NUGUFI-221450 format. One record per residue (C-alpha): residue number from 1; residue in three letters; x negated, y, z negated. Coordinates in nm, 2 decimals. Layout:
N
seq->NUM&type->ala&u->X&v->Y&w->Z
...
# end
This chain:
310
seq->1&type->met&u->17.05&v->15.88&w->-8.25
seq->2&type->glu&u->16.79&v->15.90&w->-8.52
seq->3&type->phe&u->16.58&v->15.60&w->-8.62
seq->4&type->tyr&u->16.43&v->15.53&w->-8.95
seq->5&type->leu&u->16.15&v->15.27&w->-8.96
seq->6&type->pro&u->16.06&v->15.12&w->-9.30
seq->7&type->leu&u->15.70&v->15.16&w->-9.40
seq->8&type->asp&u->15.49&v->14.84&w->-9.34
seq->9&type->thr&u->15.17&v->14.89&w->-9.55
seq->10&type->glu&u->15.00&v->14.60&w->-9.38
seq->11&type->trp&u->15.00&v->14.78&w->-9.04
seq->12&type->glu&u->15.06&v->15.15&w->-9.11
seq->13&type->phe&u->14.76&v->15.37&w->-9.00
seq->14&type->pro&u->14.72&v->15.74&w->-9.10
seq->15&type->arg&u->14.80&v->15.97&w->-8.81
seq->16&type->glu&u->14.53&v->16.22&w->-8.92
seq->17&type->lys&u->14.27&v->15.95&w->-8.84
seq->18&type->leu&u->14.39&v->15.91&w->-8.48
seq->19&type->val&u->14.28&v->16.14&w->-8.20
seq->20&type->leu&u->14.49&v->16.10&w->-7.88
seq->21&type->gly&u->14.30&v->16.13&w->-7.56
seq->22&type->arg&u->14.34&v->16.08&w->-7.18
seq->23&type->phe&u->14.64&v->15.93&w->-7.01
seq->24&type->leu&u->14.60&v->15.56&w->-6.91
seq->25&type->gly&u->14.94&v->15.47&w->-6.76
seq->26&type->glu&u->15.31&v->15.42&w->-6.82
seq->27&type->gly&u->15.57&v->15.16&w->-6.78
seq->28&type->glu&u->15.95&v->15.14&w->-6.78
seq->29&type->phe&u->15.99&v->15.32&w->-7.12
seq->30&type->gly&u->15.65&v->15.39&w->-7.26
seq->31&type->arg&u->15.32&v->15.56&w->-7.19
seq->32&type->val&u->14.97&v->15.47&w->-7.30
seq->33&type->val&u->14.68&v->15.70&w->-7.38
seq->34&type->glu&u->14.31&v->15.62&w->-7.47
seq->35&type->ser&u->14.24&v->15.73&w->-7.83
seq->36&type->glu&u->13.99&v->15.73&w->-8.11
seq->37&type->ala&u->14.08&v->15.58&w->-8.44
seq->38&type->ser&u->13.85&v->15.64&w->-8.74
seq->39&type->gly&u->13.82&v->15.34&w->-8.98
seq->40&type->ile&u->14.09&v->15.12&w->-8.81
seq->41&type->ile&u->13.85&v->14.82&w->-8.80
seq->42&type->asp&u->13.56&v->14.94&w->-9.02
seq->43&type->asp&u->13.57&v->15.23&w->-9.26
seq->44&type->asn&u->13.26&v->15.39&w->-9.12
seq->45&type->ile&u->13.32&v->15.33&w->-8.75
seq->46&type->thr&u->13.53&v->15.52&w->-8.49
seq->47&type->thr&u->13.69&v->15.28&w->-8.25
seq->48&type->thr&u->13.82&v->15.35&w->-7.90
seq->49&type->val&u->14.18&v->15.22&w->-7.89
seq->50&type->ala&u->14.49&v->15.23&w->-7.67
seq->51&type->val&u->14.80&v->15.40&w->-7.81
seq->52&type->lys&u->15.15&v->15.33&w->-7.67
seq->53&type->met&u->15.44&v->15.58&w->-7.73
seq->54&type->leu&u->15.77&v->15.67&w->-7.57
seq->55&type->lys&u->15.79&v->15.89&w->-7.27
seq->56&type->val&u->15.90&v->16.25&w->-7.33
seq->57&type->lys&u->16.24&v->16.17&w->-7.17
seq->58&type->his&u->16.35&v->15.85&w->-7.33
seq->59&type->ser&u->16.68&v->15.68&w->-7.43
seq->60&type->asp&u->16.78&v->15.51&w->-7.75
seq->61&type->ala&u->16.74&v->15.18&w->-7.57
seq->62&type->asp&u->16.37&v->15.28&w->-7.49
seq->63&type->met&u->16.32&v->15.33&w->-7.87
seq->64&type->ile&u->16.47&v->15.00&w->-7.95
seq->65&type->asn&u->16.24&v->14.83&w->-7.69
seq->66&type->leu&u->15.93&v->14.99&w->-7.84
seq->67&type->val&u->16.03&v->14.89&w->-8.19
seq->68&type->ser&u->16.09&v->14.54&w->-8.07
seq->69&type->glu&u->15.75&v->14.53&w->-7.90
seq->70&type->leu&u->15.59&v->14.63&w->-8.22
seq->71&type->glu&u->15.76&v->14.37&w->-8.43
seq->72&type->ile&u->15.68&v->14.10&w->-8.17
seq->73&type->met&u->15.31&v->14.19&w->-8.18
seq->74&type->lys&u->15.31&v->14.17&w->-8.55
seq->75&type->leu&u->15.46&v->13.82&w->-8.54
seq->76&type->ile&u->15.24&v->13.67&w->-8.27
seq->77&type->gly&u->14.90&v->13.72&w->-8.44
seq->78&type->met&u->14.57&v->13.70&w->-8.27
seq->79&type->his&u->14.44&v->13.51&w->-7.97
seq->80&type->pro&u->14.14&v->13.60&w->-7.74
seq->81&type->asn&u->14.37&v->13.62&w->-7.44
seq->82&type->val&u->14.66&v->13.82&w->-7.60
seq->83&type->leu&u->14.63&v->14.20&w->-7.66
seq->84&type->arg&u->14.56&v->14.26&w->-8.03
seq->85&type->leu&u->14.77&v->14.49&w->-8.24
seq->86&type->leu&u->14.55&v->14.70&w->-8.46
seq->87&type->gly&u->14.80&v->14.92&w->-8.64
seq->88&type->cys&u->15.09&v->15.16&w->-8.60
seq->89&type->cys&u->15.22&v->15.50&w->-8.70
seq->90&type->thr&u->15.59&v->15.50&w->-8.80
seq->91&type->gln&u->15.62&v->15.77&w->-9.06
seq->92&type->asn&u->15.65&v->16.15&w->-9.02
seq->93&type->gly&u->15.63&v->16.16&w->-8.64
seq->94&type->pro&u->15.68&v->15.97&w->-8.32
seq->95&type->leu&u->15.63&v->15.59&w->-8.32
seq->96&type->leu&u->15.28&v->15.50&w->-8.21
seq->97&type->ile&u->15.16&v->15.14&w->-8.14
seq->98&type->ile&u->14.78&v->15.11&w->-8.16
seq->99&type->thr&u->14.61&v->14.82&w->-7.98
seq->100&type->glu&u->14.27&v->14.72&w->-7.87
seq->101&type->tyr&u->14.14&v->14.90&w->-7.56
seq->102&type->ala&u->14.09&v->14.72&w->-7.23
seq->103&type->val&u->13.82&v->14.90&w->-7.04
seq->104&type->his&u->13.90&v->14.78&w->-6.69
seq->105&type->gly&u->14.28&v->14.85&w->-6.70
seq->106&type->asn&u->14.55&v->14.62&w->-6.57
seq->107&type->leu&u->14.47&v->14.31&w->-6.36
seq->108&type->leu&u->14.67&v->14.42&w->-6.06
seq->109&type->ser&u->14.46&v->14.74&w->-6.02
seq->110&type->phe&u->14.15&v->14.55&w->-6.10
seq->111&type->leu&u->14.22&v->14.30&w->-5.82
seq->112&type->his&u->14.30&v->14.57&w->-5.57
seq->113&type->lys&u->13.96&v->14.73&w->-5.63
seq->114&type->his&u->13.80&v->14.41&w->-5.52
seq->115&type->val&u->13.99&v->14.37&w->-5.20
seq->116&type->ala&u->13.76&v->14.37&w->-4.90
seq->117&type->ser&u->14.03&v->14.40&w->-4.63
seq->118&type->glu&u->14.38&v->14.53&w->-4.62
seq->119&type->asn&u->14.54&v->14.20&w->-4.54
seq->120&type->phe&u->14.40&v->14.03&w->-4.85
seq->121&type->glu&u->14.23&v->13.76&w->-4.64
seq->122&type->thr&u->13.87&v->13.80&w->-4.77
seq->123&type->val&u->13.75&v->13.73&w->-5.12
seq->124&type->pro&u->13.44&v->13.95&w->-5.18
seq->125&type->ser&u->13.14&v->13.81&w->-5.36
seq->126&type->glu&u->13.21&v->14.00&w->-5.68
seq->127&type->leu&u->13.52&v->13.79&w->-5.74
seq->128&type->ser&u->13.45&v->13.44&w->-5.63
seq->129&type->gln&u->13.72&v->13.17&w->-5.61
seq->130&type->arg&u->13.58&v->13.02&w->-5.93
seq->131&type->thr&u->13.63&v->13.36&w->-6.10
seq->132&type->leu&u->13.99&v->13.38&w->-5.99
seq->133&type->val&u->14.05&v->13.03&w->-6.13
seq->134&type->thr&u->13.91&v->13.14&w->-6.46
seq->135&type->phe&u->14.15&v->13.43&w->-6.46
seq->136&type->gly&u->14.44&v->13.19&w->-6.41
seq->137&type->leu&u->14.30&v->12.98&w->-6.69
seq->138&type->gln&u->14.27&v->13.27&w->-6.93
seq->139&type->val&u->14.63&v->13.37&w->-6.88
seq->140&type->ala&u->14.75&v->13.01&w->-6.92
seq->141&type->gln&u->14.56&v->12.98&w->-7.24
seq->142&type->gly&u->14.72&v->13.30&w->-7.37
seq->143&type->met&u->15.07&v->13.18&w->-7.27
seq->144&type->glu&u->15.00&v->12.84&w->-7.42
seq->145&type->tyr&u->14.94&v->13.02&w->-7.75
seq->146&type->leu&u->15.25&v->13.24&w->-7.71
seq->147&type->ser&u->15.47&v->12.94&w->-7.63
seq->148&type->ser&u->15.34&v->12.77&w->-7.95
seq->149&type->met&u->15.45&v->13.08&w->-8.14
seq->150&type->lys&u->15.80&v->13.05&w->-7.98
seq->151&type->cys&u->15.76&v->13.38&w->-7.79
seq->152&type->val&u->15.90&v->13.43&w->-7.44
seq->153&type->his&u->15.73&v->13.71&w->-7.26
seq->154&type->arg&u->16.00&v->13.77&w->-6.99
seq->155&type->asp&u->15.77&v->14.01&w->-6.78
seq->156&type->leu&u->15.47&v->13.80&w->-6.70
seq->157&type->ala&u->15.29&v->13.97&w->-6.40
seq->158&type->ala&u->14.95&v->14.09&w->-6.30
seq->159&type->arg&u->15.05&v->14.45&w->-6.39
seq->160&type->asn&u->15.10&v->14.34&w->-6.75
seq->161&type->ile&u->14.76&v->14.16&w->-6.79
seq->162&type->leu&u->14.47&v->14.38&w->-6.91
seq->163&type->val&u->14.10&v->14.33&w->-6.83
seq->164&type->ser&u->13.86&v->14.38&w->-7.12
seq->165&type->asp&u->13.48&v->14.36&w->-7.14
seq->166&type->asn&u->13.32&v->14.06&w->-6.97
seq->167&type->gln&u->13.63&v->14.01&w->-6.76
seq->168&type->ile&u->13.83&v->13.88&w->-7.06
seq->169&type->leu&u->14.20&v->13.89&w->-6.98
seq->170&type->lys&u->14.46&v->13.99&w->-7.23
seq->171&type->ile&u->14.84&v->13.94&w->-7.20
seq->172&type->ala&u->15.00&v->14.27&w->-7.28
seq->173&type->asp&u->15.33&v->14.46&w->-7.26
seq->174&type->phe&u->15.57&v->14.29&w->-7.49
seq->175&type->gly&u->15.85&v->14.53&w->-7.44
seq->176&type->leu&u->16.08&v->14.25&w->-7.30
seq->177&type->ala&u->15.93&v->13.97&w->-7.51
seq->178&type->arg&u->16.16&v->13.79&w->-7.76
seq->179&type->asp&u->16.12&v->13.56&w->-8.05
seq->180&type->ile&u->16.30&v->13.23&w->-7.98
seq->181&type->lys&u->16.21&v->13.04&w->-8.30
seq->182&type->asn&u->16.57&v->12.96&w->-8.38
seq->183&type->lys&u->16.72&v->12.88&w->-8.04
seq->184&type->asp&u->16.43&v->12.80&w->-7.79
seq->185&type->tyr&u->16.59&v->13.04&w->-7.55
seq->186&type->tyr&u->16.70&v->13.40&w->-7.52
seq->187&type->arg&u->17.01&v->13.51&w->-7.33
seq->188&type->lys&u->17.00&v->13.87&w->-7.21
seq->189&type->lys&u->17.33&v->14.04&w->-7.27
seq->190&type->ser&u->17.26&v->14.40&w->-7.17
seq->191&type->gly&u->17.18&v->14.56&w->-6.83
seq->192&type->gly&u->16.87&v->14.73&w->-6.72
seq->193&type->arg&u->16.60&v->14.70&w->-6.46
seq->194&type->leu&u->16.45&v->14.36&w->-6.41
seq->195&type->pro&u->16.13&v->14.22&w->-6.25
seq->196&type->val&u->16.33&v->14.02&w->-6.00
seq->197&type->lys&u->16.05&v->13.88&w->-5.78
seq->198&type->trp&u->15.88&v->13.73&w->-6.09
seq->199&type->met&u->16.20&v->13.58&w->-6.24
seq->200&type->ala&u->16.31&v->13.22&w->-6.25
seq->201&type->pro&u->16.64&v->13.13&w->-6.09
seq->202&type->glu&u->16.81&v->13.06&w->-6.42
seq->203&type->ala&u->16.70&v->13.40&w->-6.55
seq->204&type->leu&u->16.85&v->13.57&w->-6.25
seq->205&type->leu&u->17.17&v->13.37&w->-6.23
seq->206&type->arg&u->17.25&v->13.31&w->-6.60
seq->207&type->arg&u->17.02&v->13.56&w->-6.78
seq->208&type->leu&u->16.86&v->13.26&w->-6.96
seq->209&type->tyr&u->16.50&v->13.29&w->-7.06
seq->210&type->thr&u->16.28&v->13.01&w->-7.20
seq->211&type->val&u->15.91&v->12.92&w->-7.20
seq->212&type->gln&u->15.99&v->12.74&w->-6.88
seq->213&type->ser&u->16.12&v->13.06&w->-6.72
seq->214&type->asp&u->15.78&v->13.21&w->-6.82
seq->215&type->val&u->15.61&v->12.92&w->-6.64
seq->216&type->trp&u->15.79&v->13.02&w->-6.31
seq->217&type->ser&u->15.67&v->13.38&w->-6.36
seq->218&type->tyr&u->15.32&v->13.24&w->-6.43
seq->219&type->gly&u->15.33&v->13.07&w->-6.08
seq->220&type->ile&u->15.40&v->13.41&w->-5.92
seq->221&type->leu&u->15.12&v->13.57&w->-6.12
seq->222&type->leu&u->14.88&v->13.29&w->-6.01
seq->223&type->trp&u->14.98&v->13.38&w->-5.65
seq->224&type->glu&u->14.90&v->13.74&w->-5.72
seq->225&type->ile&u->14.56&v->13.64&w->-5.85
seq->226&type->met&u->14.47&v->13.42&w->-5.56
seq->227&type->thr&u->14.58&v->13.70&w->-5.31
seq->228&type->leu&u->14.38&v->13.97&w->-5.50
seq->229&type->gly&u->14.70&v->14.15&w->-5.60
seq->230&type->gly&u->14.93&v->14.07&w->-5.30
seq->231&type->ser&u->15.30&v->14.16&w->-5.34
seq->232&type->pro&u->15.52&v->13.86&w->-5.39
seq->233&type->tyr&u->15.77&v->13.77&w->-5.11
seq->234&type->pro&u->15.64&v->14.07&w->-4.90
seq->235&type->thr&u->15.89&v->14.01&w->-4.62
seq->236&type->phe&u->16.20&v->14.01&w->-4.84
seq->237&type->thr&u->16.40&v->14.33&w->-4.92
seq->238&type->asp&u->16.73&v->14.16&w->-4.99
seq->239&type->met&u->16.71&v->14.00&w->-5.33
seq->240&type->lys&u->17.03&v->13.81&w->-5.29
seq->241&type->lys&u->16.90&v->13.65&w->-4.97
seq->242&type->leu&u->16.57&v->13.57&w->-5.15
seq->243&type->leu&u->16.76&v->13.39&w->-5.43
seq->244&type->arg&u->16.97&v->13.20&w->-5.18
seq->245&type->asp&u->16.66&v->13.09&w->-4.99
seq->246&type->ile&u->16.49&v->12.98&w->-5.32
seq->247&type->his&u->16.79&v->12.78&w->-5.41
seq->248&type->ser&u->16.77&v->12.62&w->-5.06
seq->249&type->gly&u->16.40&v->12.53&w->-5.12
seq->250&type->tyr&u->16.20&v->12.82&w->-4.99
seq->251&type->arg&u->15.87&v->12.89&w->-5.16
seq->252&type->met&u->15.58&v->13.12&w->-5.08
seq->253&type->glu&u->15.31&v->12.97&w->-4.86
seq->254&type->lys&u->14.96&v->12.89&w->-4.98
seq->255&type->pro&u->14.75&v->13.21&w->-4.99
seq->256&type->pro&u->14.44&v->13.22&w->-4.76
seq->257&type->asp&u->14.12&v->13.08&w->-4.92
seq->258&type->cys&u->14.33&v->12.92&w->-5.20
seq->259&type->ser&u->14.26&v->12.55&w->-5.26
seq->260&type->met&u->14.54&v->12.30&w->-5.24
seq->261&type->glu&u->14.48&v->12.22&w->-5.60
seq->262&type->met&u->14.56&v->12.57&w->-5.71
seq->263&type->tyr&u->14.86&v->12.59&w->-5.47
seq->264&type->ser&u->14.98&v->12.26&w->-5.62
seq->265&type->ile&u->15.00&v->12.43&w->-5.96
seq->266&type->met&u->15.20&v->12.72&w->-5.82
seq->267&type->arg&u->15.44&v->12.48&w->-5.65
seq->268&type->his&u->15.50&v->12.29&w->-5.98
seq->269&type->cys&u->15.57&v->12.61&w->-6.16
seq->270&type->trp&u->15.83&v->12.69&w->-5.90
seq->271&type->asn&u->16.03&v->12.37&w->-5.94
seq->272&type->tyr&u->16.40&v->12.48&w->-5.94
seq->273&type->leu&u->16.49&v->12.28&w->-6.26
seq->274&type->pro&u->16.32&v->12.42&w->-6.57
seq->275&type->thr&u->16.26&v->12.07&w->-6.70
seq->276&type->asp&u->16.06&v->11.98&w->-6.39
seq->277&type->arg&u->15.81&v->12.25&w->-6.45
seq->278&type->pro&u->15.48&v->12.19&w->-6.63
seq->279&type->ser&u->15.41&v->12.31&w->-6.98
seq->280&type->phe&u->15.14&v->12.58&w->-7.03
seq->281&type->ser&u->14.93&v->12.31&w->-7.20
seq->282&type->met&u->14.95&v->12.10&w->-6.88
seq->283&type->ile&u->14.85&v->12.40&w->-6.67
seq->284&type->val&u->14.55&v->12.47&w->-6.89
seq->285&type->glu&u->14.44&v->12.11&w->-6.87
seq->286&type->asn&u->14.47&v->12.11&w->-6.49
seq->287&type->leu&u->14.28&v->12.44&w->-6.44
seq->288&type->glu&u->14.01&v->12.32&w->-6.68
seq->289&type->glu&u->13.98&v->12.00&w->-6.46
seq->290&type->ile&u->13.96&v->12.21&w->-6.15
seq->291&type->leu&u->13.67&v->12.41&w->-6.29
seq->292&type->gln&u->13.49&v->12.10&w->-6.42
seq->293&type->asn&u->13.52&v->11.93&w->-6.08
seq->294&type->ser&u->13.40&v->12.24&w->-5.90
seq->295&type->gly&u->13.06&v->12.23&w->-6.07
seq->296&type->asp&u->12.83&v->12.50&w->-5.95
seq->297&type->asn&u->13.00&v->12.53&w->-5.62
seq->298&type->asp&u->13.21&v->12.84&w->-5.54
seq->299&type->ile&u->13.52&v->12.63&w->-5.57
seq->300&type->leu&u->13.67&v->12.32&w->-5.42
seq->301&type->glu&u->13.71&v->12.22&w->-5.06
seq->302&type->glu&u->14.06&v->12.24&w->-4.93
seq->303&type->ser&u->14.24&v->11.91&w->-4.88
seq->304&type->asp&u->14.44&v->11.85&w->-4.56
seq->305&type->ser&u->14.75&v->11.74&w->-4.74
seq->306&type->tyr&u->14.96&v->11.87&w->-5.03
seq->307&type->glu&u->14.88&v->11.65&w->-5.32
seq->308&type->ser&u->15.00&v->11.69&w->-5.68
seq->309&type->ser&u->14.75&v->11.75&w->-5.95
seq->310&type->met&u->15.01&v->11.72&w->-6.22
# end
């Protein structure tokens, strides 16, 4: 199938001013390369950017997903904790999406580089507990903005968060994101691979995606952060059994070195009923309070009992 993309003069960038460079990584349907763009921000400056394109072997569905990602990024606008769209190339060649470049790569790999032991039990000095809480706060602030723009991400995980200069986190990878301005939910109708361990029960059972299903995924992401990139539900290989256990009340345990205040936020994100989960605004407020209460200390003494901070 051939695709024709209408010219959008607000975002179209001349291909001849773009020099593609080294490979950075790839996902389910796209690959990303570091590139140099001449005049994309300032006429007299060449800027290092990231360019996303389809893999060599791709399907029509992959193309539809990449076009959808581009359109979502146009709609959501700018926020410090959301990856910024800089331009695109849609005419006379393959579709290219040009975004700001995150020098430290994705958050999952970034966390793994700072693991001092294989069992994720030690937080080295470079990433203090306070720093990890600020990571959680930055993602929550980005998601608070996206939810205000009526955008569900549907693939919120550490692998899809990028780390820029000064450890500024950027929510990225909008290939599964959807605009829910008209309905407040998105119901997936087609098949395809899904990030099961990050998905809320209603998304798995009924293919129903809302801001509150993103909140569930955020709780898993927060667990990833506090374990320095641990794999969720590491003992589960049978996803049907995992779903049954979650329905029966099973939740992941508190990570080592994680405060009860942080674990409380995770547990609230994992409430079975979507209406019982906190909003991203509530999560931001709670994380800001944790940071304020911690003062100059590394972060919070653990409490002996599980107490709600929401």
